[in-house]
N, C-alpha and C positions, 0 to 999 in steps of 0.2 A: 717711430722714426726718430723723434726727439732723444729717446733714450740711447739710440744707436749713435747719433752724434755726441752725445755727451760721453759715452763710452770711447769713442774715437779720440775725443779731446784728451781724455785721461791717459791713454795709450801713448800719445805723444809725449806728455809729461814724463812718463815712466821711462821712455827711450832716452830723455835728455839726462837722466841721473847717471853718474859714472859707475860702471860695473867692472868688477866686483868691489865693493865698499869694504868688504871684510875678507880675511883669508879663507881660500876654498880648500877644503879637505878632501883627499882622494882616498877611497877605501879600496884596497885592491884584495879580494877574496882568495888569494892564491899565496902558496909558500914563497918566501924570500928566495931571490937568486934564479927564479924562473923567468921564462921569456916575458910573461904578462908583467911580473915584477919589474923587470928591467925595462920595459916599455914605458910603464907608468913614471919611473924614476926619470928617465930622459925627457918624458913630455912635461913633468912638473918643473922643470928648471925655468927660471925666469930669463926671459930674453936679454 
């Protein structure tokens, strides 16, 4: 039980960190210009 409480405390600390701290890379395994590629390009734009 003590181990569970310790892990719960660590999870709270992890959620407090800013995410993502580095750039995220999307890999789309389909050719350029397809529906999946266009969807990924639209989704990756910064707000």
